[in-house]
C-alpha positions as CSV (number, residue, x, y, z in Angstrom):
1,M,12.3,-1.9,-14.9
2,S,15.5,-3.7,-14.1
3,E,13.9,-6.3,-11.7
4,R,11.9,-9.3,-12.9
5,E,9.1,-8.8,-10.4
6,T,8.7,-5.1,-11.7
7,R,8.6,-6.3,-15.3
8,A,6.0,-8.9,-14.4
9,A,3.9,-6.4,-12.4
10,L,4.0,-3.9,-15.3
11,A,3.0,-6.6,-17.9
12,M,0.2,-7.6,-15.7
13,I,-1.0,-4.0,-15.4
14,R,-0.9,-3.5,-19.2
15,A,-2.9,-6.7,-19.6
16,I,-5.5,-6.2,-17.0
17,R,-5.7,-2.4,-17.2
18,P,-7.0,-2.0,-13.6
19,D,-8.9,1.0,-12.3
20,V,-6.9,0.9,-9.1
21,T,-3.7,-0.8,-7.9
22,I,-2.4,-0.5,-4.4
23,W,1.4,-0.7,-3.8
24,Y,2.2,-1.5,-0.2
25,H,5.5,-0.6,1.4
26,Q,6.8,-0.2,5.0
27,H,7.3,1.7,7.3
28,R,6.3,5.3,7.1
29,A,2.7,4.7,8.2
30,M,1.0,6.9,5.6
31,T,-1.2,6.9,2.5
32,V,0.9,8.8,-0.2
33,R,-1.0,11.7,-1.7
34,P,-1.3,11.0,-5.4
35,P,-1.5,13.6,-8.2
36,L,-4.8,15.0,-9.5
37,P,-7.8,15.9,-7.3
38,W,-9.9,12.8,-8.3
39,R,-7.0,10.5,-7.3
40,E,-6.5,12.4,-4.1
41,A,-10.2,12.0,-3.4
42,L,-10.0,8.2,-3.6
43,A,-6.7,8.1,-1.7
44,G,-8.4,10.2,1.0
45,V,-11.1,7.6,1.3
46,Y,-8.5,4.9,1.7
47,A,-6.7,7.1,4.4
48,R,-9.9,7.6,6.4
49,V,-11.1,4.0,6.3
50,S,-7.6,2.6,7.1
51,G,-6.7,5.1,9.7
52,L,-3.5,6.1,7.9
53,P,-3.0,9.8,7.4
54,M,-2.6,11.0,3.8
55,R,0.6,13.0,3.2
56,F,3.0,13.9,0.4
57,Y,5.9,11.6,0.2
58,P,8.7,13.1,2.3
59,G,11.9,13.8,0.6
60,P,12.8,14.4,-3.1
61,E,10.3,13.6,-5.8
62,L,10.5,10.0,-6.8
63,H,10.9,9.3,-10.6
64,G,10.4,6.0,-12.4
65,T,8.2,4.5,-9.8
66,A,5.5,1.9,-10.7
67,S,2.8,4.3,-9.6
68,S,4.0,7.2,-11.8
69,W,4.6,4.7,-14.7
70,Q,0.9,3.4,-14.3
71,H,-0.5,6.9,-14.2
72,A,1.3,7.8,-17.4
73,E,0.4,4.5,-19.0
74,L,-3.2,4.5,-17.8
75,P,-4.3,8.1,-17.1
76,A,-7.7,7.1,-15.8
77,S,-6.4,4.8,-13.2
78,L,-5.3,5.2,-9.6
79,A,-1.9,3.7,-8.5
80,L,-2.0,4.2,-4.8
81,V,1.0,3.9,-2.6
82,V,0.4,2.9,1.1
83,E,3.2,2.9,3.5
84,L,2.3,0.5,6.4
85,P,3.6,1.0,9.9
86,A,6.6,-1.0,10.9
87,G,6.0,-4.5,12.0
88,A,3.1,-6.8,11.6
89,L,-0.5,-5.5,11.5
90,D,-2.8,-6.8,14.2
91,A,-6.1,-8.2,13.2
92,A,-8.0,-4.9,13.6
93,G,-5.4,-3.2,11.3
94,V,-5.8,-6.0,8.7
95,H,-9.6,-5.5,8.8
96,R,-9.2,-1.7,8.4
97,H,-7.0,-2.2,5.3
98,V,-9.3,-4.8,3.8
99,A,-12.2,-2.4,4.3
100,A,-10.3,0.4,2.7
101,V,-9.4,-1.7,-0.3
102,R,-13.0,-2.7,-0.8
103,T,-14.3,0.8,-0.4
104,V,-11.9,2.3,-2.9
105,A,-12.4,-0.5,-5.4
106,T,-16.2,0.0,-5.2
107,L,-16.0,3.7,-5.6
108,A,-13.4,3.4,-8.5
109,R,-15.7,1.0,-10.3
110,F,-19.0,2.7,-9.9
111,D,-18.0,6.4,-9.7
112,G,-15.0,6.4,-11.9
113,A,-16.4,8.6,-14.7
114,D,-17.7,11.0,-12.0
115,V,-14.5,11.6,-10.2
116,R,-12.3,12.0,-13.2
C-alpha cells in the first residue's frame, strides 16, 4: 500500500464494504478467474456478457494485490480483475462491459447468500 491511490481505494473499500469491486487493467483481454466457486460463477457471468474469456492470470501468482487484499478483508465479496484489450473500446465494447457490470452487481446483490 505504498501508493496514495491504493491507500485511498482500500480505505473506501473498508468504509463502503462493497459486495463487488471491479479492477480494470489493460491489455491481456481477459476476465481473471478468481478463487472460490461462487466468485468464479459471478466472474463467468461477467466474462459471458462482456465477451472476454475467463482465464487464470498467466505467470507467477500475484501477492499483495488489491483483489487478494479485499478477499481477505471481506471474504463475502468479489474483487474481480478485468484485463481490457489494448487500445480504446468501441461503443459496442463499452455497452457490453456496462451490461456485464450491471448483471454481476444485480446477481451479487440479490443472490449473494445463495452463491456463497
